[in-house]
GUKELUM-886436 format. One line per 2 residues: number of its first residue (from 1); their letters; for each residue z, x, y of N, C-alpha, C, CB. Coordinates in steps of 0.05 Angstrom, whole numbers. Glycine has a CB too. Layout:
BEGIN
NUM> a> Z,X,Y,Z,X,Y,Z,X,Y,Z,X,Y | ...
END
This chain:
BEGIN
1> mn> 0,17,-23,0,0,0,0,18,25,24,-20,0 | -16,12,45,-18,27,69,-4,11,91,-47,33,76
3> vs> 15,26,105,29,13,127,21,28,152,60,12,122 | 13,15,172,6,29,197,26,19,219,-24,24,206
5> sa> 32,36,236,51,30,257,37,28,284,73,51,258 | 45,10,300,32,7,327,44,28,346,37,-22,339
7> tq> 66,40,339,78,60,357,73,88,347,108,56,359 | 49,95,344,42,121,334,45,141,356,14,121,324
9> tq> 56,165,350,61,185,370,35,201,376,83,205,361 | 34,214,398,10,228,407,13,259,404,3,221,437
11> yt> 30,268,385,33,297,381,8,308,366,58,302,365 | 0,332,375,-22,345,363,-12,371,351,-45,350,383
13> qa> -18,374,325,-8,398,311,-27,421,316,-7,393,281 | -15,445,321,-31,469,325,-44,476,299,-14,492,335
15> tn> -70,481,300,-85,487,275,-89,516,269,-112,474,276 | -88,532,290,-90,561,285,-73,577,306,-120,569,287
17> kt> -73,603,304,-57,620,322,-64,617,351,-58,648,314 | -89,615,358,-98,613,385,-87,587,398,-128,614,386
19> ta> -90,566,383,-81,540,393,-50,540,397,-90,517,373 | -36,551,378,-6,553,380,1,569,405,6,567,354
21> tk> -13,592,411,-6,607,434,-11,592,460,-22,633,434 | -34,578,460,-39,562,484,-20,540,488,-66,550,482
23> as> -10,527,467,10,506,469,36,517,480,15,493,443 | 45,541,472,70,552,482,68,562,511,80,574,464
25> sa> 43,567,520,40,577,547,44,555,569,12,590,550 | 48,531,560,54,509,579,80,513,593,56,481,564
27> yd> 98,530,582,124,535,595,121,556,618,143,545,574 | 100,570,619,95,590,639,82,577,663,78,614,628
29> sv> 99,566,681,89,552,704,85,569,728,106,530,712 | 97,593,731,95,610,754,81,636,746,122,616,767
31> ap> 60,642,759,46,667,753,62,691,765,18,667,765 | 61,714,751,76,737,762,69,745,790,72,761,744
33> tq> 43,741,798,37,749,825,49,731,845,7,749,829 | 52,705,840,66,686,856,95,694,859,63,657,844
35> qt> 108,702,838,136,710,839,139,736,856,148,715,810 | 121,754,853,121,779,869,118,773,898,99,798,860
37> dk> 99,755,904,95,748,932,120,734,944,72,729,934 | 133,717,928,157,704,937,179,723,943,166,684,916
39> ma> 182,744,926,202,766,930,196,780,955,202,786,907 | 172,787,961,164,801,986,170,784,1010,133,809,985
41> qm> 165,758,1008,170,739,1030,201,738,1035,158,711,1023 | 215,737,1014,245,735,1018,256,761,1030,260,728,990
43> qe> 246,784,1021,255,809,1031,248,811,1062,242,832,1016 | 224,803,1069,216,803,1097,233,784,1113,185,796,1099
45> ky> 237,760,1103,252,740,1118,281,747,1123,250,714,1103 | 293,760,1102,322,765,1104,328,795,1107,336,754,1081
47> kd> 309,810,1117,314,839,1120,337,846,1139,288,852,1130 | 342,829,1157,366,834,1176,392,827,1163,363,818,1203
49> vy> 390,810,1143,416,801,1130,421,816,1104,414,770,1123 | 401,824,1089,405,835,1063,388,859,1059,398,814,1043
51> tp> 401,881,1050,386,905,1043,393,911,1014,393,929,1062 | 375,911,996,381,916,967,391,945,964,356,910,949
53> ip> 409,948,944,418,974,938,396,989,922,445,974,922 | 393,1015,924,373,1029,909,380,1029,879,370,1057,920
55> et> 360,1032,863,365,1032,834,377,1058,824,339,1026,819 | 374,1079,839,385,1105,830,402,1117,853,362,1126,821
57> ys> 419,1136,846,435,1149,866,420,1171,879,461,1160,854 | 424,1174,906,411,1195,920,432,1207,940,386,1184,935
59> ka> 434,1234,939,452,1247,957,443,1243,986,454,1278,950 | 417,1241,991,407,1237,1017,415,1209,1028,376,1239,1017
61> de> 416,1188,1010,425,1162,1018,455,1163,1026,421,1141,995 | 471,1177,1010,499,1179,1015,505,1195,1041,513,1194,991
63> dl> 490,1216,1046,493,1232,1071,485,1215,1095,476,1257,1069 | 463,1200,1092,455,1183,1115,476,1161,1121,428,1169,1108
65> qa> 487,1150,1101,508,1129,1105,532,1141,1118,515,1115,1077 | 541,1165,1108,564,1178,1120,558,1186,1149,571,1203,1105
67> ak> 534,1195,1154,528,1203,1182,528,1179,1201,500,1216,1183 | 518,1156,1191,517,1132,1208,545,1122,1214,501,1109,1195
69> vk> 562,1123,1193,591,1115,1197,605,1133,1216,607,1115,1170 | 601,1160,1212,614,1180,1230,605,1177,1258,609,1208,1220
71> ea> 579,1171,1262,568,1167,1289,579,1143,1303,537,1164,1288 | 583,1121,1289,593,1097,1300,624,1097,1303,584,1073,1284
73> yp> 637,1109,1284,667,1109,1282,676,1138,1276,676,1089,1260 | 678,1155,1295,686,1184,1289,714,1186,1278,684,1200,1315
75> nn> 732,1168,1284,760,1170,1274,764,1153,1249,780,1161,1296 | 743,1145,1235,745,1128,1211,760,1143,1189,717,1119,1202
77> lt> 777,1128,1175,790,1138,1151,784,1121,1128,821,1139,1155 | 779,1132,1105,773,1116,1081,800,1104,1072,760,1135,1058
79> lt> 797,1084,1054,820,1071,1043,838,1091,1029,811,1049,1025 | 827,1109,1015,842,1130,1001,858,1147,1020,824,1148,985
81> el> 846,1154,1043,860,1170,1063,882,1154,1076,841,1178,1085 | 878,1129,1080,899,1112,1091,922,1109,1071,888,1083,1099
83> lh> 916,1107,1046,937,1105,1026,954,1130,1025,925,1098,999 | 941,1153,1024,955,1178,1025,972,1181,1049,935,1200,1023
85> ks> 962,1173,1073,977,1174,1097,1002,1156,1095,960,1165,1120 | 999,1132,1084,1023,1115,1082,1043,1126,1062,1014,1088,1073
87> qe> 1034,1140,1042,1052,1152,1023,1068,1176,1035,1036,1162,999 | 1056,1188,1056,1071,1210,1070,1096,1199,1083,1052,1223,1092
89> fy> 1096,1174,1092,1118,1163,1106,1140,1153,1087,1109,1140,1123 | 1135,1150,1062,1154,1140,1042,1168,1164,1030,1140,1121,1020
91> dg> 1195,1164,1033,1211,1186,1022,1232,1178,1003,1223,1202,1044 | 1228,1155,990,1248,1145,970,1239,1153,942,1251,1114,972
93> ap> 1255,1142,923,1249,1147,895,1222,1133,888,1272,1136,876 | 1206,1145,870,1180,1134,864,1183,1105,853,1166,1152,843
95> iv> 1165,1089,863,1165,1060,853,1147,1059,829,1154,1040,876 | 1157,1049,806,1143,1047,782,1134,1018,777,1161,1058,759
97> lg> 1109,1016,771,1097,989,766,1111,977,743,1066,991,762 | 1120,952,745,1133,938,723,1164,939,724,1123,950,697
99> qi> 1174,957,741,1203,958,743,1212,946,769,1213,988,740 | 1235,933,769,1246,921,793,1255,943,813,1269,902,786
101> qt> 1246,939,839,1254,959,859,1284,956,865,1237,955,886 | 1295,979,871,1323,979,880,1325,972,909,1336,1008,876
103> qe> 1348,965,919,1352,959,946,1344,982,964,1380,951,952 | 1352,1006,955,1346,1030,971,1315,1034,972,1359,1055,958
105> qe> 1300,1030,951,1271,1033,952,1259,1012,970,1259,1029,923 | 1268,988,970,1258,967,988,1263,975,1018,1272,939,982
107> ek> 1287,985,1023,1293,994,1051,1275,1018,1059,1323,1001,1054 | 1272,1036,1042,1254,1060,1049,1225,1050,1052,1257,1082,1026
109> qk> 1216,1031,1036,1189,1021,1038,1186,1006,1065,1183,1001,1013 | 1206,991,1074,1204,978,1100,1202,999,1123,1228,959,1104
111> ia> 1218,1020,1121,1217,1041,1141,1189,1054,1141,1239,1063,1136 | 1179,1060,1118,1153,1072,1115,1131,1054,1126,1146,1079,1086
113> sk> 1133,1029,1121,1114,1009,1131,1115,1008,1162,1122,981,1120 | 1138,1009,1173,1142,1009,1203,1129,1034,1214,1173,1008,1211
115> km> 1135,1057,1201,1124,1083,1211,1093,1083,1209,1136,1106,1194 | 1082,1071,1187,1053,1069,1184,1041,1051,1206,1046,1058,1156
117> dd> 1054,1028,1212,1044,1010,1233,1044,1025,1261,1062,985,1235 | 1066,1040,1265,1067,1055,1291,1045,1076,1292,1094,1068,1295
119> wi> 1040,1089,1269,1019,1110,1268,991,1097,1273,1019,1124,1240 | 986,1074,1261,960,1059,1263,957,1051,1293,960,1032,1244
121> te> 979,1041,1305,977,1034,1334,971,1058,1351,1004,1021,1344 | 983,1081,1344,979,1105,1360,950,1115,1356,1000,1127,1351
123> qf> 939,1114,1332,912,1125,1326,890,1106,1334,909,1132,1296 | 894,1079,1329,872,1061,1333,877,1040,1354,866,1048,1308
125> gs> 901,1039,1366,907,1019,1386,923,995,1375,882,1009,1398 | 914,985,1352,928,962,1339,918,959,1311,924,936,1355
127> ln> 931,943,1296,923,937,1269,896,921,1270,945,920,1253 | 893,904,1289,868,890,1293,844,907,1298,871,870,1316
129> al> 849,928,1314,828,947,1320,820,962,1294,838,968,1341 | 839,969,1277,833,982,1251,817,963,1234,860,990,1236
131> he> 824,937,1234,811,917,1218,781,914,1228,826,891,1220 | 778,913,1254,751,911,1265,734,935,1259,752,907,1295
133> mt> 746,959,1259,732,983,1252,724,983,1222,748,1008,1258 | 742,973,1206,736,971,1177,713,952,1172,761,962,1160
135> qg> 712,930,1187,690,912,1184,664,924,1194,695,886,1198 | 664,939,1216,641,952,1225,631,973,1206,646,965,1251
137> vq> 648,988,1193,641,1007,1174,628,994,1150,664,1021,1166 | 638,971,1141,627,956,1119,599,946,1126,645,931,1111
139> ei> 595,938,1150,568,929,1159,548,952,1157,569,918,1188 | 557,976,1165,539,999,1164,533,1006,1134,552,1024,1178
141> kd> 553,1004,1118,549,1010,1089,531,989,1076,576,1011,1074 | 532,964,1086,513,944,1075,485,949,1084,522,917,1084
143> ky> 482,960,1109,456,966,1120,443,990,1108,458,969,1149 | 460,1010,1101,451,1035,1088,465,1038,1061,456,1061,1106
145> pv> 456,1022,1041,470,1023,1016,466,1048,999,462,999,999 | 485,1054,982,484,1077,964,492,1065,936,503,1100,973
147> nt> 476,1073,916,482,1064,889,503,1083,877,457,1062,872 | 528,1077,882,550,1094,872,554,1090,842,576,1087,887
149> ls> 544,1068,830,546,1066,801,529,1087,787,538,1038,792 | 506,1093,798,489,1113,785,499,1141,788,461,1110,797
151> kd> 518,1145,807,531,1171,811,549,1178,787,546,1171,837 | 560,1157,775,579,1161,753,564,1164,727,599,1137,752
153> ps> 565,1187,714,548,1191,689,558,1174,666,549,1220,681 | 582,1163,667,592,1147,645,582,1118,645,621,1147,644
155> ih> 568,1110,668,557,1083,669,527,1086,663,561,1069,699 | 520,1079,638,493,1083,628,473,1061,636,494,1086,599
157> na> 483,1038,644,466,1016,652,466,1012,682,474,991,638 | 470,1032,698,472,1029,727,447,1018,740,480,1057,740
159> ke> 424,1025,730,399,1015,741,397,984,736,374,1029,728 | 405,976,713,404,947,707,425,932,724,409,941,677
161> ls> 448,944,727,470,932,744,460,929,773,496,949,743 | 447,949,783,437,948,810,416,926,813,426,975,819
163> rf> 399,923,792,378,902,794,392,874,793,358,904,770 | 413,871,776,428,846,775,441,840,802,448,848,753
165> fn> 454,860,813,467,856,839,447,848,861,481,882,847 | 424,862,861,404,855,881,394,827,878,381,875,880
167> aa> 389,819,853,378,792,848,400,771,856,371,788,817 | 426,777,850,447,758,856,451,757,886,473,766,843
169> ad> 450,779,899,455,780,929,433,768,944,459,809,938 | 409,769,933,385,758,946,383,728,940,360,773,936
171> gq> 400,718,922,400,690,916,381,681,894,395,675,940 | 366,700,883,346,693,862,359,688,836,326,714,859
173> ff> 382,700,831,394,697,804,407,668,802,416,719,800 | 418,659,824,432,633,824,414,611,835,457,635,839
175> gt> 389,617,842,371,596,851,376,588,879,373,572,833 | 390,604,895,395,598,922,384,621,940,425,593,928
177> sv> 384,617,965,375,639,982,396,646,1004,349,632,996 | 396,670,1012,415,679,1034,406,666,1060,416,711,1036
179> a> 425,655,1074,418,641,1099,430,655,1122,427,612,1100
END
């Protein structure tokens, strides 16, 4: 007995390798050249807002960044230098992570903090001035990026990480754009 259905589907089975390849290419909606053009347009549009980090480390990039920071902020101190300076003012027993501080350590830490605040005021004018300088330095570092990941030989996928960071920062990874 033959039974026919009025709701027959319109699926077409691939009969050979060429047909199967053509059927799967329906998912490829954007040509690579269009994607490249879109990337170039985004880079041009947002060049004032976003500068991608280079894929490899360059001493010349690092020297340029340092020169630009030194030119704009000659009295700039790195976070490490500020930390060492603050430790100079602390003369109590070492503070061990995970242990409760003694009353004496807390008092010495308050004194050191006050001395550090006074030193910052003397050197930079105020804590706000230091904060503004730090923001300015970060803007320069964003404008003249250095791939510090590639500088570390133990990071073997630094090139891929920089590509991921660039795609995410440019908004392409998450489907948004930098405004």
